[in-house]
C-alpha positions, 0 to 999 in steps of 0.5 A: 499499500501508499505511504499516502492517503487522500486528505485521511487526517482523522483520527490518524495524521496530525496537522499539515504544516499549519504554520507554513505561509506558503499553505494557504486552505486547500478550499472545497477538497480540504480535509476536514477531520471527521470531528474536529469542530469547526471553528467559530465565525468571525463576528461581523461589523455592525451597518452598511460594512456588514453586506459586502463583509459578507458576499467576501466571505461567500465569494472566496470559498470560489477563488483558487488559492495562491500558488505556493511561494517559490522557492527549491522545487523540493519545498513547493513539491513538498507544500502540494503534495501536502495539500492534496496527500496526507500520510498514514501513520502505520506499520504496513505488516501490522495492516495487512495482518489486521486485514487477514483477520477480518477476512478469516473472520469473514471466510469463517461465516460464509463457509462454514455448512456451505453446503446447506440447504442440498438443494436449489433454493429461490433464483437459483433454479435460474442462475446455477442452472443456466450456468451449468449450461454455459459450462456444458454447451457455453449458451444458455439452453432449455431445462424441461418442467421441474429439473429441480431436484433432478439437478440436485441428484447429479441427473442433468438429462433436462436440459436440451439444446434449443437456447432459453431467453434470459434476461441478465447478461453472463458475467455473474454465471459465468462465475458460478461456472468457474465454481461448479467447474472446480468442484462437482457440479451436484455439491451445493458448494461447487453451486456457491463457492465463487458467491463464497469467494465473492463475499470473503474479497468483498470484506478484504476489499473493504477494511482496505478500501476503508483504510485508504477513506479514513485513515486508519486501519483500524476503521478500516477493519470495522468498515470490514466487520459491518459486512462480514456480520451483515446479514444481506452480504451473508446470504447473499454469499452464501445462495449462488445469485448474481448480485453478489457478483454485482456487488463485488465489481461496483467495490472493486470499481470505487477502490479503483476510482480511490485508487486513481484519485492518490495516483492523480494528486501524486502526480499532479503536485509533481508536475505542478512543481516542475511548472512553477519552478521552470527556468526563468519562472515566475512562479505562476503556472505557464497554463491557467488551466493547470498542468498536464498529468498524461494516463490514469490507468486505474481508471482504465482498471475502474473501467474494467471492474464497472463494465463487469458489474453491467456484465452481471445486471445493467444496474452496474450502468449507475454506478460507470455514471456517478462514479465518474462523475465523482471523478470528475468532481475530484479532479476540479478540487485538485486543481483548486487545491493548487492554486490553478486560475481556471480550476473548473476548465482545467479539472472538468474539461482537460481531465474530465475528458482524459477521465472519461475516454479512460473510464466509460469507454473500458467500461462499454468496450468491457460489457460488449467482449463479455458478450464474446460466448453469446457470438460464438455460440451458433446455438444462442437465443437470437443469435441469428434473429437478423438473418433468419427472422428480420430478413424476410420481415415486410419490414426490417429492423436496422437494416443497415446493422450487420446481421450479427450487431443487429441480432444482438441489439435485438437482444437487449431490445428485447432485456430493455422491454421485459425488465421496463414491464415486470410488474407482476405480484409477488409475496416478497417484493418491495418498496424502495422506501422500506430499503434502508429500514429492510422493511420487507426483507426476502424469505428464500428459504422456509420449512417447519416440522412439527411434533409428528415429524419428529420436531422434537429430535431434531431441536428439541422443541414440539415444532422446528423452524429453518429460515434462509430469510434475507435481513439485514443486521439491525445495529449495521441497517438502523444504525446506518440510518442515521449515520446516513444522515451524520454524512448527508451533513459532512458532505455538505456543510463540511465539502467532506470528500470522504463524506460525498465518496459514501454518498455515491454508493447510495447514488449508483447503488440505491436512488435510482432504485426509487424510480422503479417503485412499481417494478416487482424488485426485492430488498436483496437487491440493496447488497449492491451498496450494503459495502457503502452503508457500512462505510457510513456508519463507520464514517459516524462512529469515526466522528463520535472517536474524533480526532487524535488531537483532541485529547482524551478523556475529551473522546472518552464517551465517542469511544465507548459508544462506537465500541458499543455499536461493534459489539451490537453488531458483532451481537446481532450476527450472532442472534440472527445466524441461524435464519441466514443460514437455515439451522433447525431451530424451534419454532419460538426463537425464529419468532424472535427474531420477526423483529416488524411484522413486516418480516415474516 
């Protein structure tokens, strides 16, 4: 890991050369500590001077700070770097050791009894069988009537060679197939191992992302723990459907844009210092838009990850759009921080165009390439639609397109029509307005036994129940609602870049679903943005803990509250474990978990 962290000053490193006269405030991207008290505003003069003074204070926020005074290149470089980046004063080995412990904990939760239940549940009936078909035929074939029991027993004779109409791209199903390739295809562990590994890696990623955001491995570990014991993420890591893969690739993209932010700012500080100290220079930038930085390879990596996310489900496209805007906002702010005169134009046009070209076309190309198996399999669904149907139609559609492209486009139009027209009633469909409080969770599996069926021998009670309820950890989600208010306040009032980064996850993973409230949608879709719920709660706890610059006695109440929340989340995870993992438990104990009537 890098030894510098983007503006992550709380609760880690100390102040940044606060006494250096060459370091004016960094403005909109300043690293206000998470719990640093706001300075009291200066008293405004009375009478006629009040309005001009207030106007001056308001407009000053829009002006870029002056470039640093030119002495030596090393001094200027250090000054600019300190404006843009802050170091993480931690031992790298200890940081990775903590990451490994949290990841191992998440692995135990996701791998223990992974084969339970030994049958296809909920939408596994689609995606697991489609994954097997991809592995066998190279495309999604059509299965016979009610083949689930045969499939679980290792009988695949119900799979035909006729292509089946599927409504999601194939990346997630290929990932499921990869796990089946290395395990027995009739073993439930083989169906689910890819989802489990993906969930484990997501926890590892979040620990490192949290460290980068907050400048503290301890806070990164807290975020990882929240994700590890969250019911939505845990269930989706133990059931083989697509959404955990969407969440993973979107999180990879998020991590990549954070790395790009750091690398971009480090390079910007370097080239800006060269420009300011050029031979015969006057301490001003040679270009009022600021220096050029060059290719940003981490954005290419982000584009690949987000293209794969879109290749799992189309909702990955929202992450491309929101994260792209976030990158542009960060580059504008960076140019302002180093005193570029035309910082908006330099960030939005010069950097914005290059960022767009690195991110969006890469994501689009990656998505298109995920369809290569469809093009290479002549028996794929609609593969020859343009040749066999469109060519003989009275009014051919898009005849100017090559047949291979026209057939692919027709498939996409039908997928789009299906998703927009999906309004059929479902027992566990939920309105996204209730997602943040987990108002209507999804039941993936349910069975109960009475006394006449041997319940006493199974669970020691006259009635037993086993369930897989995809409901979030109440401490994480209900605490996350309050934390979200803190994040929004920090984003708007303090202009804290970390808060905006967390909000970007909500904007991409949650807000678009508010436009589809009449569609048949489910609460488990929240797995796409649950990492940002964990980060939001961690952000709020970091605010309570406050900066290390504040005396410990003043910070102690916040530390105790934060510790209580972490312990409560772990306790809630232990309490809900049986109904997340399909254990047989007494019916009365299952009923104790139904905190809301809508959970039944």
